[in-house]
C-alpha positions as CSV (number, residue, x, y, z in Angstrom):
1,X,-79.3,-105.5,-77.5
2,X,-79.9,-101.5,-78.7
3,X,-76.9,-101.5,-81.0
4,X,-78.2,-104.5,-83.0
5,X,-81.7,-102.7,-82.9
6,X,-80.7,-99.3,-84.1
7,X,-78.6,-101.2,-86.9
8,X,-81.5,-103.4,-88.0
9,X,-83.7,-100.1,-88.2
10,X,-81.2,-98.2,-90.1
11,X,-79.4,-100.4,-92.6
12,X,-77.6,-97.4,-94.1
13,X,-76.6,-96.1,-90.9
14,X,-75.3,-99.2,-90.0
15,X,-73.1,-99.4,-93.6
16,X,-71.8,-95.8,-93.2
17,X,-70.6,-97.0,-89.5
18,X,-68.5,-100.1,-90.8
19,X,-67.4,-98.0,-93.8
20,X,-66.1,-95.8,-91.4
21,X,-64.3,-98.3,-89.2
22,X,-62.6,-99.9,-92.4
23,X,-61.3,-96.2,-93.6
24,X,-60.0,-95.5,-90.1
25,X,-58.4,-98.8,-89.9
26,X,-56.7,-98.1,-93.2
27,X,-55.6,-94.7,-92.3
28,X,-54.2,-95.7,-89.2
29,X,-52.5,-99.0,-90.6
30,X,-50.4,-96.9,-93.4
31,X,-49.2,-94.6,-90.5
32,X,-48.6,-97.3,-88.1
33,X,-44.9,-97.0,-86.7
34,X,-43.0,-100.4,-86.9
35,X,-40.1,-101.8,-84.7
36,X,-39.0,-105.0,-83.5
37,X,-39.1,-104.2,-79.9
38,X,-41.5,-101.7,-78.1
39,X,-39.9,-98.6,-76.5
40,X,-39.1,-99.6,-72.8
41,X,-37.3,-97.4,-70.2
42,X,-34.5,-99.3,-68.6
43,X,-33.5,-97.5,-65.5
44,X,-30.0,-98.5,-65.8
45,X,-27.2,-95.9,-65.5
46,X,-23.5,-96.3,-66.3
47,X,-20.5,-94.3,-64.9
48,X,-17.3,-94.6,-66.7
49,X,-14.2,-92.8,-65.6
50,X,-10.5,-92.8,-67.3
51,X,-7.2,-92.7,-65.0
52,X,-4.6,-93.0,-67.6
53,X,-1.7,-95.4,-66.8
54,X,-3.1,-96.8,-63.5
55,X,-3.3,-100.3,-62.8
56,X,-6.5,-101.9,-61.7
57,X,-5.6,-101.9,-58.0
58,X,-4.7,-98.0,-58.3
59,X,-8.1,-97.6,-60.2
60,X,-10.3,-99.3,-58.0
61,X,-9.1,-97.8,-54.7
62,X,-8.9,-94.1,-56.1
63,X,-11.7,-94.0,-58.5
64,X,-14.3,-96.9,-58.4
65,X,-14.8,-97.0,-54.4
66,X,-15.0,-93.0,-54.2
67,X,-17.7,-93.5,-57.4
68,X,-19.6,-96.2,-55.4
69,X,-19.6,-94.4,-52.1
70,X,-21.0,-91.2,-53.6
71,X,-23.6,-92.8,-55.5
72,X,-24.6,-95.5,-52.9
73,X,-27.1,-93.0,-51.2
74,X,-29.4,-92.4,-54.0
75,X,-32.8,-93.7,-53.3
76,X,-34.3,-96.7,-55.4
77,X,-31.1,-98.5,-56.3
78,X,-31.6,-102.1,-57.0
79,X,-28.0,-103.2,-57.5
80,X,-24.8,-101.5,-57.7
81,X,-22.0,-103.4,-59.5
82,X,-18.4,-101.9,-60.5
83,X,-15.4,-103.2,-62.8
84,X,-11.9,-101.5,-62.4
85,X,-9.9,-102.2,-65.7
86,X,-6.3,-101.0,-66.5
87,X,-6.9,-97.3,-66.6
88,X,-10.9,-97.5,-66.4
89,X,-13.5,-97.5,-64.0
90,X,-16.8,-98.5,-64.9
91,X,-19.8,-98.3,-62.3
92,X,-23.2,-99.9,-63.1
93,X,-26.1,-98.4,-61.1
94,X,-29.4,-100.6,-61.9
95,X,-32.3,-98.8,-60.2
96,X,-35.8,-100.4,-59.6
97,X,-38.3,-100.4,-62.3
98,X,-40.9,-97.7,-61.4
99,X,-38.2,-95.5,-61.0
100,X,-37.9,-93.1,-64.0
101,X,-34.8,-93.3,-66.1
102,X,-34.1,-89.8,-66.7
103,X,-34.6,-88.3,-63.0
104,X,-32.1,-91.5,-62.0
105,X,-29.5,-90.4,-64.4
106,X,-30.0,-86.5,-63.1
107,X,-29.5,-87.8,-59.6
108,X,-26.4,-89.7,-60.4
109,X,-24.7,-86.8,-62.4
110,X,-25.2,-84.6,-59.3
111,X,-23.5,-87.3,-56.8
112,X,-20.8,-87.7,-59.3
113,X,-20.1,-84.1,-59.6
114,X,-19.9,-84.0,-55.8
115,X,-17.3,-86.7,-55.9
116,X,-15.6,-85.2,-58.6
117,X,-13.3,-82.8,-56.4
118,X,-12.2,-86.0,-54.2
119,X,-10.6,-87.6,-57.4
120,X,-7.0,-87.0,-58.3
121,X,-6.5,-84.4,-61.0
122,X,-5.0,-87.0,-63.4
123,X,-8.5,-88.5,-63.7
124,X,-10.5,-87.5,-66.2
125,X,-14.0,-86.2,-66.0
126,X,-16.5,-89.1,-65.4
127,X,-19.0,-89.7,-68.1
128,X,-22.9,-90.7,-67.1
129,X,-24.8,-92.8,-69.4
130,X,-28.4,-94.1,-69.7
131,X,-28.5,-97.6,-70.9
132,X,-31.1,-97.3,-73.9
133,X,-31.6,-100.5,-75.9
134,X,-33.0,-98.2,-78.8
135,X,-29.5,-96.5,-79.4
136,X,-28.0,-99.7,-80.8
137,X,-27.0,-99.4,-84.4
138,X,-29.6,-99.8,-87.2
139,X,-27.7,-99.7,-90.3
140,X,-24.1,-99.8,-91.2
141,X,-21.9,-99.9,-94.4
142,X,-18.3,-100.4,-94.8
143,X,-16.2,-98.4,-96.9
144,X,-13.5,-100.5,-98.6
145,X,-10.8,-99.9,-101.2
146,X,-11.5,-101.3,-104.6
147,X,-8.0,-101.9,-106.9
148,X,-10.5,-103.0,-109.8
149,X,-12.1,-99.4,-109.7
150,X,-8.6,-97.6,-110.0
151,X,-6.0,-96.7,-107.7
152,X,-6.9,-97.0,-104.1
153,X,-6.8,-94.1,-102.1
154,X,-4.5,-94.0,-98.6
155,X,-6.3,-94.7,-95.4
156,X,-6.2,-90.8,-94.9
157,X,-7.9,-89.9,-97.9
158,X,-10.3,-92.4,-97.5
159,X,-11.2,-91.0,-93.9
160,X,-11.3,-87.8,-95.1
161,X,-14.0,-88.7,-97.8
162,X,-15.7,-90.9,-95.5
163,X,-16.0,-88.0,-92.5
164,X,-16.6,-85.1,-95.0
165,X,-18.6,-86.6,-97.8
166,X,-20.3,-89.6,-97.0
167,X,-21.0,-89.1,-93.4
168,X,-22.6,-85.7,-94.1
169,X,-24.7,-87.2,-96.9
170,X,-26.0,-89.6,-94.4
171,X,-27.0,-87.5,-91.7
172,X,-29.4,-85.5,-93.9
173,X,-31.7,-88.7,-94.2
174,X,-34.6,-88.3,-92.4
175,X,-34.9,-90.1,-88.9
176,X,-30.5,-90.5,-88.7
177,X,-29.6,-89.7,-85.0
178,X,-26.2,-90.1,-85.2
179,X,-23.4,-91.9,-87.1
180,X,-20.0,-93.2,-85.9
181,X,-17.0,-93.8,-88.0
182,X,-14.9,-96.9,-86.9
183,X,-11.4,-97.7,-88.0
184,X,-10.8,-94.3,-89.5
185,X,-6.9,-93.0,-89.8
186,X,-6.7,-89.4,-89.4
187,X,-4.2,-86.7,-91.0
188,X,-1.5,-85.8,-88.4
189,X,1.2,-83.4,-88.5
190,X,3.9,-85.6,-86.5
191,X,7.0,-83.7,-84.9
192,X,9.9,-86.3,-84.3
193,X,12.6,-84.8,-81.9
194,X,16.3,-85.1,-82.4
195,X,17.7,-85.6,-78.6
196,X,21.4,-84.5,-80.0
197,X,20.0,-81.3,-81.2
198,X,17.8,-80.6,-78.3
199,X,20.9,-81.0,-76.1
200,X,23.1,-79.0,-77.9
201,X,20.8,-76.1,-78.0
202,X,20.2,-76.5,-74.5
203,X,16.1,-76.9,-75.4
204,X,13.8,-79.3,-73.6
205,X,10.7,-80.9,-75.2
206,X,8.3,-78.9,-73.0
207,X,9.7,-75.5,-74.6
208,X,9.1,-77.2,-78.2
209,X,5.4,-78.4,-77.4
210,X,4.6,-74.8,-75.8
211,X,6.2,-73.3,-78.8
212,X,4.0,-75.5,-81.4
213,X,0.9,-74.8,-79.4
214,X,1.3,-71.1,-79.1
215,X,2.2,-70.1,-82.7
216,X,-0.3,-72.3,-84.4
217,X,-3.4,-70.3,-83.5
218,X,-5.8,-67.5,-84.4
219,X,-6.3,-65.1,-81.7
220,X,-8.6,-61.7,-81.6
221,X,-6.4,-58.8,-80.2
222,X,-9.3,-56.3,-80.0
223,X,-10.8,-53.5,-82.1
224,X,-9.3,-50.1,-83.3
225,X,-12.2,-47.4,-83.0
226,X,-12.0,-43.9,-84.4
227,X,-14.9,-41.5,-84.7
228,X,-15.8,-42.7,-88.3
229,X,-14.8,-46.5,-88.0
230,X,-14.1,-49.3,-86.0
231,X,-11.7,-52.1,-87.4
232,X,-11.3,-55.5,-85.8
233,X,-7.7,-56.9,-85.1
234,X,-6.9,-60.3,-85.3
235,X,-3.8,-62.4,-85.3
236,X,-4.1,-65.1,-88.2
237,X,-1.0,-67.5,-87.1
238,X,-2.5,-70.8,-88.1
239,X,-0.4,-73.0,-90.3
240,X,-1.9,-73.5,-93.7
241,X,1.0,-76.3,-95.0
242,X,3.0,-79.0,-93.0
243,X,6.4,-77.1,-93.9
244,X,5.4,-74.1,-92.0
245,X,5.8,-75.7,-88.9
246,X,9.6,-76.0,-89.3
247,X,9.7,-72.4,-89.2
248,X,8.4,-71.8,-85.8
249,X,10.8,-70.5,-83.4
250,X,11.4,-72.7,-80.4
251,X,14.1,-70.4,-78.4
252,X,16.6,-67.7,-79.3
253,X,20.2,-68.5,-78.4
254,X,22.7,-65.5,-78.2
255,X,20.3,-63.4,-80.1
256,X,19.8,-66.4,-83.2
257,X,16.5,-67.7,-83.4
258,X,16.1,-71.6,-83.1
259,X,13.8,-73.0,-85.5
260,X,12.0,-76.2,-85.1
261,X,13.2,-77.8,-88.2
262,X,16.8,-77.6,-86.4
263,X,15.7,-79.5,-83.6
264,X,13.2,-81.7,-84.8
265,X,11.7,-83.6,-88.1
266,X,8.3,-82.5,-89.3
267,X,6.1,-85.3,-91.0
268,X,2.9,-85.1,-92.8
269,X,1.5,-88.5,-91.7
270,X,-1.3,-90.1,-89.7
271,X,-2.4,-90.3,-86.1
272,X,-1.8,-93.8,-84.3
273,X,-4.7,-96.3,-85.0
274,X,-7.2,-96.3,-82.1
275,X,-9.9,-98.4,-83.6
276,X,-10.0,-101.2,-86.4
277,X,-12.8,-102.4,-88.4
278,X,-12.5,-105.4,-90.6
279,X,-14.8,-107.2,-93.5
280,X,-13.7,-110.4,-94.5
281,X,-10.3,-110.0,-93.3
282,X,-10.2,-107.0,-95.0
283,X,-9.3,-103.5,-93.4
284,X,-12.2,-101.4,-93.9
285,X,-14.1,-98.2,-92.6
286,X,-17.1,-98.6,-90.8
287,X,-20.4,-96.5,-90.4
288,X,-22.8,-97.0,-88.1
289,X,-25.9,-95.4,-88.0
290,X,-28.5,-94.9,-84.9
291,X,-32.1,-93.4,-85.8
292,X,-33.5,-90.9,-83.9
293,X,-35.8,-91.6,-80.9
294,X,-39.2,-92.8,-82.0
295,X,-38.5,-93.0,-85.7
296,X,-39.4,-95.8,-87.9
297,X,-36.8,-98.2,-88.4
298,X,-38.0,-99.3,-91.9
299,X,-38.3,-95.9,-93.1
300,X,-34.7,-94.9,-91.8
301,X,-33.2,-97.9,-93.3
302,X,-34.8,-97.3,-96.9
303,X,-33.9,-93.6,-96.7
304,X,-30.2,-94.8,-96.1
305,X,-30.3,-97.4,-99.0
306,X,-31.6,-95.0,-101.1
307,X,-28.8,-92.6,-100.4
308,X,-26.1,-95.2,-101.1
309,X,-27.6,-96.2,-104.2
310,X,-27.4,-92.1,-105.2
311,X,-23.8,-92.0,-104.0
312,X,-22.3,-95.1,-105.9
313,X,-22.5,-93.1,-109.2
314,X,-20.5,-90.3,-107.3
315,X,-17.6,-92.5,-105.9
316,X,-14.0,-91.8,-106.1
317,X,-11.9,-94.1,-108.0
318,X,-10.6,-97.2,-106.1
319,X,-14.0,-97.1,-103.6
320,X,-16.8,-99.1,-103.1
321,X,-19.7,-99.4,-100.6
322,X,-21.5,-102.4,-99.2
323,X,-23.9,-102.6,-96.7
324,X,-23.2,-105.0,-94.4
325,X,-26.0,-104.7,-91.3
326,X,-29.6,-103.9,-91.5
327,X,-31.7,-104.0,-88.7
328,X,-34.7,-103.7,-90.7
329,X,-34.6,-106.9,-91.9
330,X,-36.1,-108.8,-89.1
331,X,-38.5,-106.4,-88.7
332,X,-39.8,-107.0,-92.5
333,X,-39.9,-110.8,-92.0
334,X,-42.0,-110.4,-88.7
335,X,-44.4,-107.9,-90.3
336,X,-44.6,-110.3,-93.4
337,X,-45.7,-113.2,-90.9
338,X,-48.0,-111.1,-89.3
339,X,-49.6,-110.1,-92.5
340,X,-49.8,-113.6,-93.7
341,X,-51.1,-115.0,-90.7
342,X,-53.9,-112.5,-90.8
343,X,-54.9,-113.3,-94.3
344,X,-54.8,-117.2,-93.8
345,X,-56.8,-116.6,-90.9
346,X,-59.4,-114.6,-92.3
347,X,-59.6,-117.0,-95.2
348,X,-60.1,-120.0,-92.5
349,X,-62.8,-118.2,-90.8
350,X,-64.9,-117.4,-94.0
351,X,-64.4,-121.2,-95.0
352,X,-65.8,-122.4,-91.5
353,X,-68.4,-119.9,-91.4
354,X,-69.7,-121.1,-95.0
355,X,-69.4,-124.6,-93.7
356,X,-71.9,-123.9,-90.9
357,X,-74.1,-121.5,-92.3
358,X,-74.2,-122.9,-96.1
359,X,-75.0,-119.7,-97.2
360,X,-73.0,-117.3,-99.4
361,X,-74.9,-114.5,-98.2
362,X,-74.5,-115.0,-94.6
363,X,-71.0,-115.9,-95.2
364,X,-70.1,-112.5,-97.0
365,X,-71.9,-110.2,-94.5
366,X,-70.0,-112.0,-91.6
367,X,-67.0,-111.9,-93.3
368,X,-67.5,-108.2,-94.1
């Protein structure tokens, strides 16, 4: 073989080629991206549409069937399934494997847009999502009240801190794609109407809602121009304190203003609970992190863990953080198993070569 002849005649050249391969291998190994599964594009598109208050039968007849008829004409569909729930329609379109997932999603969006005028006005805008296995959460942390570290904050205060401090700090970690907050209780100004007062003043609930909506906003009016200057005019009418809502004028009766606190009670409270996160039976906040596409899962998780360690010294009283989900752990175990297998295989290969050749010099050359 010509390569063998060249190597025997030029040992220095053969040694340099071998060293070049070794350096290239080490350089590539350090920069090799590691993940549990390869990046596979599954051509599956999911369409969801909400019809609040509708029964499953109405959702099927008014939403699901129309969406199915609209997307059924797309080429390359392998299977089309749908599910109708109370207030929600879900249509799953599975394409053949040779179809590009992005193009399939665009075709579905076009068909859904053409079907949208046929749906009732009460149906919310349908959402078209691609099925992406890499979009699953790779890491999650629980934010829990801890009475041993001081007075525990309220649910609203804990949610505000997690959303404004912890979430923003984790979003700055390299490789983080998005963070979702589950189990939060956000602040809300609740208005409880007094039916007797509304009837006495002859005011409807729609008048109250319109008054609150129109009075609590900032509006640009325009600009005042002169030869020397130009001034921008803006109405700053957004409420700054909860008690300011009670001063809103709802209507006028016999020339006298009727304010909101005369027909309703304003309470600075919390929103209704829409999601719940439990850890060991205790209510908590859960922050789930999704990595950006193509990023190394282990590096992203290491950055998140370092950020949590840094934040633990800045936690407010009565709050503790605990990592409860780490997708990098099975990846580390798998990589360690592969590394251990390679080392064991190399050692066994060298021993077998030595047993057959019975020469340390030949064994070393072959092992290298």
